C-alpha positions as CSV (number, residue, x, y, z in Angstrom):
1,M,166.8,-30.2,107.2
2,R,163.2,-28.4,105.0
3,T,162.4,-28.5,101.8
4,L,161.0,-25.9,100.0
5,Y,159.5,-26.8,96.3
6,H,159.5,-23.8,94.8
7,S,160.3,-22.1,91.3
8,D,162.6,-18.7,90.7
9,N,159.8,-16.7,89.4
10,S,156.4,-18.3,91.5
11,Y,154.8,-15.4,93.1
12,A,153.9,-17.4,95.7
13,A,157.1,-19.3,96.3
14,Q,158.8,-15.7,96.4
15,K,157.3,-14.6,99.3
16,V,158.0,-18.0,101.5
17,R,161.3,-17.4,100.4
18,V,161.8,-13.6,102.2
19,Y,159.8,-14.6,104.8
20,L,162.7,-17.8,105.5
21,A,165.5,-15.3,104.7
22,E,164.2,-12.6,107.5
23,K,163.4,-15.5,110.0
24,G,166.5,-16.9,109.9
25,I,165.1,-20.4,109.1
26,Q,167.4,-22.9,106.6
27,W,166.0,-25.0,104.1
28,K,166.9,-26.9,101.0
29,S,166.3,-26.1,97.7
30,H,164.1,-28.3,95.4
31,H,163.6,-26.0,92.5
32,F,161.1,-26.3,89.2
33,N,160.9,-24.5,86.1
34,L,157.3,-23.4,86.1
35,L,157.5,-22.3,82.0
36,K,158.4,-25.9,81.4
37,Q,155.9,-27.1,83.8
38,E,158.7,-29.2,85.3
39,H,156.1,-29.8,88.3
40,L,153.8,-31.6,87.1
41,L,156.0,-33.7,85.2
42,D,157.6,-34.8,88.6
43,E,155.6,-37.8,89.7
44,A,157.4,-37.8,93.5
45,Y,156.0,-34.1,93.7
46,R,152.5,-35.0,93.0
47,K,152.5,-36.8,96.2
48,I,153.7,-34.4,98.5
49,N,151.0,-31.4,96.6
50,P,148.3,-33.1,94.8
51,R,146.9,-29.8,93.2
52,G,150.5,-29.2,91.6
53,L,151.4,-26.2,92.7
54,V,154.4,-24.7,93.9
55,P,155.5,-23.7,96.6
56,A,155.2,-26.7,98.9
57,L,157.2,-27.5,102.7
58,Q,158.2,-30.7,103.8
59,D,159.6,-30.5,107.0
60,G,160.2,-34.2,108.5
61,E,156.7,-35.5,107.9
62,A,154.9,-32.0,107.9
63,I,153.7,-31.0,104.4
64,V,152.5,-27.9,104.0
65,C,151.0,-26.2,101.0
66,N,150.5,-22.3,100.0
67,S,152.0,-19.1,100.9
68,T,150.3,-18.1,103.5
69,E,149.4,-21.4,105.4
70,I,153.7,-22.2,105.2
71,M,154.8,-18.6,106.5
72,E,151.9,-19.1,109.4
73,Y,153.4,-23.3,109.9
74,I,157.3,-21.2,110.4
75,A,155.7,-19.2,113.0
76,K,154.1,-21.5,114.9
77,T,156.3,-24.4,114.8
78,Y,160.1,-21.9,114.8
79,L,159.7,-18.3,116.3
80,S,159.5,-17.4,119.9
81,E,155.9,-17.1,121.6
82,N,156.5,-13.1,121.6
83,E,157.2,-13.2,118.3
84,K,154.2,-15.5,117.9
85,K,151.6,-12.9,118.8
86,S,153.3,-10.2,116.0
87,Q,152.9,-12.9,113.3
88,L,149.6,-14.3,113.5
89,T,147.0,-11.5,114.1
90,D,143.9,-11.4,112.4
91,D,144.9,-9.1,110.4
92,V,148.2,-10.4,109.4
93,H,146.1,-13.3,108.0
94,D,143.8,-11.1,106.1
95,F,146.6,-9.1,104.1
96,C,148.1,-12.1,103.0
97,N,144.8,-13.5,102.0
98,N,144.0,-11.2,100.1
99,D,147.2,-10.9,98.5
100,E,146.2,-14.5,97.5
101,L,143.3,-13.3,96.0
102,L,145.2,-10.4,93.9
103,H,147.5,-12.0,92.7
104,D,144.8,-14.9,91.5
105,P,143.9,-14.1,89.0
106,H,145.2,-10.2,88.6
107,L,149.2,-10.4,89.3
108,R,149.2,-13.9,87.6
109,T,147.2,-12.0,84.4
110,L,149.3,-9.1,83.7
111,S,152.9,-11.7,84.9
112,Y,151.7,-13.9,81.6
113,Y,150.5,-11.2,79.6
114,Y,153.6,-8.5,80.4
115,L,156.2,-10.9,81.0
116,W,156.6,-14.9,81.1
117,M,154.7,-15.1,77.4
118,K,156.1,-12.0,75.3
119,K,157.5,-14.6,72.9
120,E,155.1,-15.8,70.7
121,A,155.8,-20.4,71.1
122,S,155.7,-22.6,68.9
123,D,153.1,-24.9,67.9
124,E,154.9,-28.2,69.4
125,E,155.0,-26.0,72.4
126,K,151.8,-24.7,73.0
127,N,150.6,-28.6,72.3
128,R,153.0,-29.7,74.6
129,I,151.9,-26.9,76.9
130,V,147.4,-27.4,76.4
131,T,147.7,-31.6,76.8
132,L,149.6,-30.9,80.6
133,A,146.8,-28.0,80.7
134,K,143.8,-30.7,80.3
135,S,145.3,-32.8,83.1
136,H,146.4,-30.3,85.6
137,P,145.4,-31.4,88.8
138,D,144.0,-28.4,89.0
139,K,141.3,-27.7,86.9
140,A,140.9,-24.1,87.1
141,R,145.2,-23.5,87.0
142,G,145.0,-26.0,83.9
143,E,142.2,-23.4,82.3
144,F,144.5,-20.4,82.9
145,L,147.7,-21.9,81.7
146,A,146.1,-23.1,78.1
147,K,144.7,-19.8,78.1
148,A,148.2,-18.3,78.9
149,I,149.8,-20.4,75.8
150,Q,147.7,-19.8,73.7
151,R,147.4,-15.9,74.1
152,N,143.7,-16.0,74.7
153,F,143.7,-13.0,77.5
154,S,141.1,-10.5,76.6
155,L,141.7,-7.1,76.5
156,E,138.9,-6.6,79.4
157,D,141.0,-9.8,81.0
158,V,143.7,-6.9,81.3
159,E,142.1,-4.1,82.0
160,Q,140.4,-5.6,84.8
161,S,143.6,-7.2,86.3
162,K,145.2,-3.5,86.2
163,I,142.2,-1.9,87.6
164,A,142.2,-5.0,90.7
165,I,146.1,-3.6,91.1
166,E,146.0,-0.2,91.2
167,I,143.2,-0.5,94.0
168,S,145.5,-3.1,96.0
169,L,148.1,0.3,95.6
170,K,146.0,2.6,97.1
171,N,144.6,0.2,99.7
172,L,148.3,0.1,100.3
173,E,149.0,3.8,101.0
174,K,146.0,4.0,102.9
175,L,147.0,1.5,105.2
176,L,150.5,2.7,105.9
177,S,149.1,6.2,106.5
178,N,147.2,5.2,108.9
179,F,150.2,3.5,110.8
180,K,153.6,5.2,111.6
181,S,155.3,2.1,112.4
182,E,158.6,0.8,110.4
183,F,156.4,-2.0,108.9
184,L,153.2,-2.5,108.2
185,F,151.4,-4.2,111.1
186,G,153.9,-2.7,114.1
187,D,157.4,-2.9,114.6
188,E,157.5,-6.2,114.1
189,Y,158.1,-7.5,110.1
190,T,155.3,-10.3,109.2
191,M,154.3,-11.8,106.6
192,A,152.4,-9.1,105.1
193,D,155.8,-7.6,104.9
194,S,157.0,-10.7,102.6
195,A,153.4,-10.6,100.9
196,A,153.3,-6.4,100.6
197,T,157.3,-6.7,99.3
198,V,156.7,-9.4,96.7
199,R,153.4,-7.3,95.4
200,L,155.3,-4.2,94.7
201,Y,158.2,-6.0,93.1
202,R,156.3,-7.5,90.2
203,I,154.0,-4.3,89.8
204,N,157.2,-2.5,89.1
205,S,158.1,-5.2,86.5
206,F,155.0,-3.8,84.6
207,E,155.4,-0.2,84.6
208,K,156.4,0.2,81.7
209,N,153.4,-1.5,80.3
210,V,150.2,0.1,83.4
211,D,149.4,3.7,83.3
212,F,150.0,3.9,87.2
213,Q,153.6,3.5,88.8
214,V,154.1,2.2,92.5
215,N,155.6,5.9,92.6
216,Q,152.6,7.4,92.3
217,Y,152.0,6.5,96.1
218,P,154.6,8.5,98.0
219,L,153.9,6.4,101.2
220,T,154.1,2.9,99.5
221,T,157.4,3.5,97.6
222,A,159.1,5.1,100.7
223,Y,158.2,1.7,102.3
224,Y,159.3,-0.5,99.2
225,E,162.8,1.6,99.2
226,K,162.9,0.0,102.7
227,M,162.0,-3.4,102.3
228,K,164.7,-3.2,99.0
229,Q,167.5,-2.2,101.3
230,R,166.9,-5.7,103.5
231,Q,169.2,-9.0,103.3
232,S,165.8,-10.5,102.9
233,F,164.3,-8.6,99.4
234,S,167.8,-10.6,97.5
235,E,165.0,-13.6,97.7
236,I,162.9,-12.0,95.6
237,E,164.9,-13.0,92.6
238,S,166.6,-16.1,91.5
239,S,167.3,-19.0,94.3
240,Y,168.2,-21.2,91.7
241,G,171.2,-23.7,93.1
242,K,170.5,-22.5,96.5
């Protein structure tokens, strides 16, 4: 049985869970509480993913990290030859890669600024996280974590992230206007649709704090409403204990 190392509120893990649900792939859950940094404290997991990030998929002897690479692995390993043709195109790959760049740092910045760090942490908790951040195997992620727990985001950081996210909405609206198919890149659901669905879910969670809203973009709104009706949408929310 495949094991997915993940967290319920991890953006990257949400994309993978949605994609696994769409393709009917069964998996065993190994859940981490990211806010408590459980993945950094688990020595066994550090051997699975030396960068100390989630998600990671262990499938027999194979270990795959990074959301796009996991979804591509699933497509290559478990889908039919006909399905692979629609899943593994350059357009789908590029969309997913660009989604990762949007997430880190922009969606990540607003997630911590508006969602995960709304309450001031105690000095004890701050010191604990800062200490962990200093030894984080991924230096950039450790620096971000220390910045987040100390609430050191500047207004410029936040504004730049807002601008980047609004540009992504405009680009998605343009992409949808160029196609008349049900999904982003044709008549088959691809990993790009998983990425777009999770992105729109996360952006909607910021709506009280930003100047733009998804419903300003009619094609994007209609697309998102269709994705919300799919059974896989429930995987965006907590799957702890699955």
